[in-house]
C-alpha positions as CSV (number, residue, x, y, z in Angstrom):
1,X,125.5,110.1,160.8
2,X,124.7,113.1,158.5
3,X,122.4,113.5,155.4
4,X,122.5,115.9,152.3
5,X,121.0,115.9,149.3
6,X,123.2,116.6,146.1
7,X,122.5,119.7,143.4
8,X,122.8,119.2,140.0
9,X,126.0,120.1,139.6
10,X,127.5,117.5,142.0
11,X,127.1,114.7,139.2
12,X,129.1,114.8,136.1
13,X,129.3,111.7,133.4
14,X,132.3,110.8,131.4
15,X,133.3,108.3,128.9
16,X,137.0,107.3,128.3
17,X,138.3,104.8,125.2
18,X,140.5,101.7,127.2
19,X,142.3,99.7,124.7
20,X,143.7,96.1,125.3
21,X,145.0,93.2,123.9
22,X,143.0,90.6,121.8
23,X,144.8,87.6,121.7
24,X,145.0,84.6,124.9
25,X,147.9,85.3,127.1
26,X,146.9,88.9,126.6
27,X,149.6,88.7,124.1
28,X,149.5,91.5,121.5
29,X,151.1,89.5,118.8
30,X,149.9,86.4,117.2
31,X,152.5,84.2,116.1
32,X,151.5,80.8,115.9
33,X,148.3,79.2,114.3
34,X,146.8,75.8,114.5
35,X,143.7,74.0,113.4
36,X,141.9,71.0,114.2
37,X,141.7,68.3,111.7
38,X,138.4,67.1,112.9
39,X,136.9,70.3,112.6
40,X,138.2,70.6,109.2
41,X,137.0,67.3,108.2
42,X,133.4,68.3,109.5
43,X,132.9,72.1,108.6
44,X,136.4,72.9,106.5
45,X,134.4,73.5,103.5
46,X,132.4,76.9,104.9
47,X,135.1,77.5,107.7
48,X,138.1,77.2,109.7
49,X,139.0,77.8,113.2
50,X,142.2,79.1,114.4
51,X,143.8,78.2,117.6
52,X,147.2,79.9,119.5
53,X,148.4,76.4,120.5
54,X,147.6,72.4,119.2
55,X,143.8,72.3,119.5
56,X,144.3,69.1,121.8
57,X,145.7,71.6,124.2
58,X,143.9,71.9,127.3
59,X,144.7,75.9,127.0
60,X,143.7,76.2,123.1
61,X,141.0,78.5,122.2
62,X,139.6,79.7,118.8
63,X,141.2,83.0,118.2
64,X,139.6,83.7,114.8
65,X,137.6,81.7,112.3
66,X,138.7,82.3,108.0
67,X,136.4,81.5,105.5
68,X,136.3,81.7,101.3
69,X,133.5,83.3,99.8
70,X,132.8,83.4,96.1
71,X,129.4,85.1,94.5
72,X,129.2,82.1,92.2
73,X,129.7,79.6,94.3
74,X,133.2,78.6,92.5
75,X,136.2,77.1,94.2
76,X,133.5,74.4,96.5
77,X,131.4,71.4,95.5
78,X,127.8,72.1,94.8
79,X,125.6,70.8,97.3
80,X,123.7,69.6,94.3
81,X,124.8,69.2,90.8
82,X,121.4,70.0,89.5
83,X,122.0,73.5,91.2
84,X,124.9,75.3,89.5
85,X,126.3,77.9,91.6
86,X,125.0,77.1,95.2
87,X,127.9,76.0,97.7
88,X,129.4,76.4,100.5
89,X,131.7,79.6,98.6
90,X,128.3,81.1,97.6
91,X,126.7,80.5,101.2
92,X,129.6,82.7,102.7
93,X,129.5,85.3,100.1
94,X,126.1,85.4,101.0
95,X,126.0,85.4,104.6
96,X,128.3,88.4,104.7
97,X,126.7,90.2,102.1
98,X,123.1,89.8,104.4
99,X,125.4,91.3,107.4
100,X,127.5,94.0,105.9
101,X,125.8,94.9,103.0
102,X,122.3,94.4,104.0
103,X,121.1,93.8,100.3
104,X,121.3,90.3,98.4
105,X,121.8,91.8,95.2
106,X,124.9,94.2,96.4
107,X,128.2,93.3,95.4
108,X,131.5,93.8,97.6
109,X,133.8,96.7,96.6
110,X,137.5,97.1,97.7
111,X,139.0,100.7,97.2
112,X,136.1,100.9,94.7
113,X,136.8,98.3,92.7
114,X,134.2,95.3,92.6
115,X,135.3,91.9,93.1
116,X,132.9,88.7,93.2
117,X,135.5,86.7,96.0
118,X,137.0,87.6,99.5
119,X,138.7,85.5,102.0
120,X,136.8,86.5,105.5
121,X,138.5,86.6,108.9
122,X,136.0,86.6,111.8
123,X,138.1,87.3,115.2
124,X,136.4,85.0,117.9
125,X,133.8,87.4,119.9
126,X,135.4,85.9,123.2
127,X,138.6,87.7,122.4
128,X,137.2,91.2,123.0
129,X,134.7,92.9,124.8
130,X,133.4,95.9,122.7
131,X,135.4,96.7,119.2
132,X,138.6,96.1,117.5
133,X,141.0,99.2,117.5
134,X,141.5,101.2,114.2
135,X,144.9,101.6,113.6
136,X,146.0,98.4,115.6
137,X,145.7,96.0,112.7
138,X,148.9,94.2,111.2
139,X,149.2,91.2,109.2
140,X,152.1,89.3,107.9
141,X,151.4,87.3,104.9
142,X,154.1,85.0,103.0
143,X,153.6,82.6,100.0
144,X,156.5,81.6,98.5
145,X,159.1,84.3,98.1
146,X,156.3,87.0,98.1
147,X,155.4,89.0,101.3
148,X,152.6,91.3,102.4
149,X,152.1,93.7,105.3
150,X,148.6,94.8,105.8
151,X,146.7,97.0,107.9
152,X,143.7,99.6,108.0
153,X,144.0,102.9,106.7
154,X,142.3,104.4,110.1
155,X,145.1,107.3,110.2
156,X,144.6,107.8,106.3
157,X,141.3,109.1,106.7
158,X,139.1,111.5,108.0
159,X,135.9,109.7,108.4
160,X,135.5,105.8,108.1
161,X,133.0,104.7,105.2
162,X,129.8,103.1,106.2
163,X,128.0,100.3,105.3
164,X,124.4,100.9,107.1
165,X,125.7,101.4,110.6
166,X,128.8,99.9,110.2
167,X,131.8,101.8,110.3
168,X,134.6,100.2,107.4
169,X,138.2,101.1,106.7
170,X,140.1,99.9,103.5
171,X,142.9,97.4,104.2
172,X,146.0,98.7,102.5
173,X,149.7,97.8,102.4
174,X,150.8,99.4,105.3
175,X,151.7,99.2,109.3
176,X,149.9,100.5,112.1
177,X,147.0,102.2,110.7
178,X,148.6,104.0,107.4
179,X,149.7,102.9,103.9
180,X,153.1,103.2,103.3
181,X,154.4,106.4,101.4
182,X,151.3,107.8,101.9
183,X,153.3,111.7,102.5
184,X,154.4,110.8,98.8
185,X,150.8,110.1,97.3
186,X,150.7,106.2,98.3
187,X,147.3,104.5,99.0
188,X,148.4,101.4,100.0
189,X,146.0,99.7,96.7
190,X,147.0,97.3,94.1
191,X,147.6,99.3,90.8
192,X,144.0,97.7,89.5
193,X,142.5,95.5,91.6
194,X,141.4,98.4,94.7
195,X,142.4,97.9,98.2
196,X,143.5,94.7,99.6
197,X,140.2,94.3,101.5
198,X,137.7,95.7,104.5
199,X,138.1,96.4,107.8
200,X,135.0,96.2,110.4
201,X,135.8,96.9,113.4
202,X,132.3,97.0,115.3
203,X,131.5,93.5,114.2
204,X,135.6,91.9,114.0
205,X,135.2,90.9,110.6
206,X,138.4,91.6,108.0
207,X,137.7,90.8,104.4
208,X,140.5,90.6,102.2
209,X,140.0,90.7,98.4
210,X,140.6,87.8,97.0
211,X,141.8,89.0,93.5
212,X,144.6,91.2,95.1
213,X,146.0,88.7,97.0
214,X,146.4,86.3,93.9
215,X,148.7,89.0,92.2
216,X,152.0,88.4,91.7
217,X,154.6,89.8,94.0
218,X,155.1,92.7,95.3
219,X,151.7,93.7,94.6
220,X,149.9,90.4,95.7
221,X,151.2,87.0,97.4
222,X,150.3,84.9,94.1
223,X,148.0,83.1,96.5
224,X,146.3,81.4,93.4
225,X,142.8,80.9,94.6
226,X,140.9,77.8,93.1
227,X,138.0,79.4,91.0
228,X,137.1,76.4,88.8
229,X,133.4,75.6,89.4
230,X,132.3,72.5,91.4
231,X,135.4,71.9,92.8
232,X,137.0,71.5,96.3
233,X,139.9,74.3,95.8
234,X,140.2,74.1,99.6
235,X,141.3,78.0,99.5
236,X,141.0,78.6,103.3
237,X,143.8,76.2,103.6
238,X,145.9,78.4,101.3
239,X,145.0,81.4,103.5
240,X,146.3,79.3,106.4
241,X,149.5,78.5,104.9
242,X,150.2,82.3,104.4
243,X,149.0,83.1,107.8
244,X,151.7,80.2,109.4
245,X,154.6,81.5,107.1
246,X,153.8,85.2,107.7
247,X,153.5,84.3,112.0
248,X,152.4,88.0,112.9
249,X,148.9,89.0,113.4
250,X,148.9,91.8,115.8
251,X,145.4,93.4,116.6
252,X,143.9,95.3,119.6
253,X,140.7,96.0,121.3
254,X,139.1,99.1,122.3
255,X,136.0,99.4,125.0
256,X,134.4,102.8,126.0
257,X,134.1,103.1,129.6
258,X,131.2,105.1,130.9
259,X,131.7,106.9,134.5
260,X,129.6,109.0,136.8
261,X,131.5,110.9,138.9
262,X,129.8,112.3,142.3
263,X,131.1,115.2,144.1
264,X,130.4,115.0,147.8
265,X,130.9,118.5,149.2
266,X,131.3,118.9,152.8
267,X,131.4,122.7,154.0
268,X,132.8,123.9,157.4
269,X,129.6,123.8,159.2
270,X,128.6,120.3,158.2
271,X,129.0,116.8,158.9
272,X,130.9,118.0,162.6
273,X,129.6,115.8,165.1
274,X,129.3,111.7,164.8
275,X,126.7,109.1,166.5
276,X,129.5,107.0,167.2
277,X,129.0,105.7,171.2
278,X,132.3,107.3,172.2
279,X,131.0,110.9,171.0
280,X,127.2,111.3,171.8
281,X,125.5,109.8,174.9
282,X,123.5,107.3,174.2
283,X,120.8,107.7,177.3
284,X,120.4,111.5,176.9
285,X,121.7,112.1,173.0
286,X,124.6,114.8,174.7
287,X,127.7,115.3,173.5
288,X,130.2,113.4,176.1
289,X,132.9,115.8,176.4
290,X,131.9,119.4,176.9
291,X,135.1,120.8,174.7
292,X,133.7,118.9,171.3
293,X,130.7,120.8,172.0
294,X,132.2,123.9,170.1
295,X,135.2,122.4,168.7
296,X,134.5,119.0,167.5
297,X,136.8,116.6,165.8
298,X,135.4,113.8,163.9
299,X,137.1,111.4,161.3
300,X,134.6,110.5,158.4
301,X,136.2,106.9,156.7
302,X,132.8,106.1,154.6
303,X,130.5,107.9,152.1
304,X,127.1,106.3,151.6
305,X,124.7,107.1,148.6
306,X,120.8,106.9,149.1
307,X,118.1,107.6,147.1
308,X,114.5,109.5,148.4
309,X,113.8,106.6,150.0
310,X,116.2,106.3,152.5
311,X,117.6,103.2,150.6
312,X,121.5,102.6,150.6
313,X,122.5,102.7,146.7
314,X,126.5,102.8,146.7
315,X,129.2,102.6,149.5
316,X,132.3,104.2,149.0
317,X,135.1,104.0,151.4
318,X,138.2,106.7,151.7
319,X,141.5,105.5,151.3
320,X,142.3,106.8,155.0
321,X,140.1,108.9,157.6
322,X,139.6,112.6,156.7
323,X,139.6,114.9,159.7
324,X,136.7,117.4,159.9
325,X,136.0,120.2,162.1
326,X,134.8,123.8,162.1
327,X,137.8,125.1,160.1
328,X,138.1,122.8,157.6
329,X,136.1,121.9,154.3
330,X,136.1,118.7,152.7
331,X,135.5,117.3,149.0
332,X,135.3,113.9,147.9
333,X,134.9,112.6,144.3
334,X,133.5,109.6,144.0
335,X,133.9,107.5,140.7
336,X,130.9,104.9,139.2
337,X,131.9,102.8,136.4
338,X,129.8,100.9,134.1
């Protein structure tokens, strides 16, 4: 066994982005949507969990949640008739405003047009490792005879918009991260209601502009959001039905993997002898075969990484034994991922 201290140039740190599918079963597209009736009856006023199969199926897993928020609380029943405006819809709006805008007095703006209600899609945290991949969003919504194809505009802008520390892209009419007709000046926005929403890849949130969805075709899908005060509008079910009719939700995740590369250099005069009993006499410490004194032949199979206290920290196994003698040098690259 031989030891050698590393030099500073023997270390290199690298970071690579790796993408993967989001939905259960490693599927790039979710084309079936189910919800639990029991969950809808208990928490449906706030949110609805969507599964990839029937919720009673043992393989059912929550893929994402949908919710409806309104700054005035319209579209859902008041908690107390003596407190107008306080409802599940206003609670949802306030939660996302605190999470994203970090200011309880701010309002959401979609493509520079302020709106007071939205639909939220929250991808389950168990579905991805680090963040969602910009440009991978493709969502198809159908209501009646109206169809919308939505994506984020990450391929059309040089830099995202930031809300605090959160990246955000506009949700536009288009596909694969680019708006339709972008080459001829198209933005993928509605004529007067702004963009179709906001996409937050780092917190797995998609906010859909309710005003844009309520527009008649071809700009919208005539969703007909119920914004009557103190009324159970069941708006989350309306969005759910458009998902079922569209039957296509594509989304990928992204993960940054940091790697440490360690270069183990064995020069011609190094690591040519072994402490293996077949090589060195255990009683005298001499080389058993005189031929190996001036012309040794060894076959390293393992590289160990030690600290200054001589503690073994990591072991790297070579794919095959490496022949080493005075006429050969070796360079072994070790990759540590974390």
